[in-house]
ZAROFI-941405 format. One record per residue (C-alpha): residue number from 1; residue in one letter; x, y, z. Coordinates in pm, whole numbers, plus 50000, padded with zeros to 5 digits. Example, Ala and Ser with C-alpha at 12.3 -4.5 7.8 and 13.67 -1.06 7.14 Angstrom:
% residues 2
<rec num="1" residuo="A" X="51230" Y="49550" Z="50780"/>
<rec num="2" residuo="S" X="51367" Y="49894" Z="50714"/>
***
This chain:
% residues 73
<rec num="1" residuo="M" X="49994" Y="50017" Z="49973"/>
<rec num="2" residuo="S" X="50278" Y="50234" Z="50058"/>
<rec num="3" residuo="D" X="50362" Y="50219" Z="49647"/>
<rec num="4" residuo="L" X="50026" Y="50386" Z="49628"/>
<rec num="5" residuo="A" X="50120" Y="50628" Z="49886"/>
<rec num="6" residuo="D" X="50427" Y="50723" Z="49708"/>
<rec num="7" residuo="A" X="50235" Y="50720" Z="49376"/>
<rec num="8" residuo="H" X="49994" Y="51021" Z="49525"/>
<rec num="9" residuo="S" X="50317" Y="51178" Z="49667"/>
<rec num="10" residuo="Y" X="50505" Y="51207" Z="49297"/>
<rec num="11" residuo="A" X="50204" Y="51307" Z="49139"/>
<rec num="12" residuo="L" X="50162" Y="51600" Z="49359"/>
<rec num="13" residuo="D" X="50545" Y="51733" Z="49313"/>
<rec num="14" residuo="Y" X="50483" Y="51687" Z="48951"/>
<rec num="15" residuo="L" X="50187" Y="51885" Z="48932"/>
<rec num="16" residuo="R" X="50349" Y="52171" Z="49155"/>
<rec num="17" residuo="R" X="50645" Y="52167" Z="48924"/>
<rec num="18" residuo="G" X="50374" Y="52309" Z="48680"/>
<rec num="19" residuo="E" X="50368" Y="51975" Z="48455"/>
<rec num="20" residuo="R" X="50014" Y="51910" Z="48278"/>
<rec num="21" residuo="S" X="49770" Y="51694" Z="48426"/>
<rec num="22" residuo="E" X="49704" Y="51356" Z="48327"/>
<rec num="23" residuo="F" X="49504" Y="51051" Z="48395"/>
<rec num="24" residuo="L" X="49684" Y="50740" Z="48481"/>
<rec num="25" residuo="N" X="49585" Y="50402" Z="48686"/>
<rec num="26" residuo="A" X="49808" Y="50368" Z="48970"/>
<rec num="27" residuo="G" X="49797" Y="49959" Z="48990"/>
<rec num="28" residuo="T" X="49997" Y="49660" Z="48996"/>
<rec num="29" residuo="G" X="49789" Y="49420" Z="48770"/>
<rec num="30" residuo="R" X="49731" Y="49183" Z="49090"/>
<rec num="31" residuo="G" X="49393" Y="49191" Z="49226"/>
<rec num="32" residuo="V" X="49354" Y="49229" Z="49611"/>
<rec num="33" residuo="S" X="49017" Y="49151" Z="49821"/>
<rec num="34" residuo="V" X="48859" Y="49405" Z="50029"/>
<rec num="35" residuo="L" X="48949" Y="49214" Z="50333"/>
<rec num="36" residuo="E" X="49261" Y="49193" Z="50218"/>
<rec num="37" residuo="V" X="49275" Y="49605" Z="50175"/>
<rec num="38" residuo="I" X="49092" Y="49600" Z="50551"/>
<rec num="39" residuo="E" X="49365" Y="49382" Z="50713"/>
<rec num="40" residuo="C" X="49627" Y="49596" Z="50569"/>
<rec num="41" residuo="A" X="49474" Y="49905" Z="50715"/>
<rec num="42" residuo="R" X="49401" Y="49723" Z="51040"/>
<rec num="43" residuo="H" X="49821" Y="49619" Z="51043"/>
<rec num="44" residuo="T" X="49904" Y="49969" Z="50942"/>
<rec num="45" residuo="T" X="49703" Y="50168" Z="51173"/>
<rec num="46" residuo="G" X="49707" Y="49908" Z="51477"/>
<rec num="47" residuo="R" X="49343" Y="49976" Z="51491"/>
<rec num="48" residuo="T" X="49021" Y="49742" Z="51498"/>
<rec num="49" residuo="I" X="48808" Y="49775" Z="51186"/>
<rec num="50" residuo="P" X="48500" Y="49604" Z="51211"/>
<rec num="51" residuo="V" X="48355" Y="49442" Z="50912"/>
<rec num="52" residuo="L" X="47981" Y="49360" Z="50810"/>
<rec num="53" residuo="L" X="47997" Y="49054" Z="50551"/>
<rec num="54" residuo="G" X="47672" Y="49037" Z="50354"/>
<rec num="55" residuo="E" X="47586" Y="48872" Z="50043"/>
<rec num="56" residuo="R" X="47694" Y="49030" Z="49674"/>
<rec num="57" residuo="R" X="47486" Y="49245" Z="49539"/>
<rec num="58" residuo="A" X="47371" Y="49254" Z="49232"/>
<rec num="59" residuo="G" X="47583" Y="49435" Z="48949"/>
<rec num="60" residuo="D" X="47902" Y="49400" Z="49218"/>
<rec num="61" residuo="A" X="48172" Y="49323" Z="48959"/>
<rec num="62" residuo="V" X="48359" Y="48991" Z="49080"/>
<rec num="63" residuo="T" X="48705" Y="49089" Z="48996"/>
<rec num="64" residuo="L" X="48885" Y="49427" Z="48937"/>
<rec num="65" residuo="V" X="49245" Y="49533" Z="48851"/>
<rec num="66" residuo="A" X="49428" Y="49818" Z="48747"/>
<rec num="67" residuo="D" X="49593" Y="49812" Z="48482"/>
<rec num="68" residuo="A" X="49872" Y="50061" Z="48531"/>
<rec num="69" residuo="S" X="50004" Y="50029" Z="48176"/>
<rec num="70" residuo="R" X="50000" Y="50382" Z="47949"/>
<rec num="71" residuo="D" X="49801" Y="50368" Z="47649"/>
<rec num="72" residuo="S" X="49905" Y="50614" Z="47378"/>
<rec num="73" residuo="S" X="49587" Y="50601" Z="47151"/>
***
């Protein structure tokens, strides 16, 4: 998760230098579950984060993975 924080920090530095805004995905190409993100947040903060598990809602994606490649088209 610190890689994502670094990406945001680099993006802010880039914009502060007066560079042009761009749209980019910040991702590894490897998916993680919501529970993995919550567990990482628990580990990082040392706090309890309550979770309410339920059924998947209609229309919820089964898998989402960010593609960080840069498409020049």
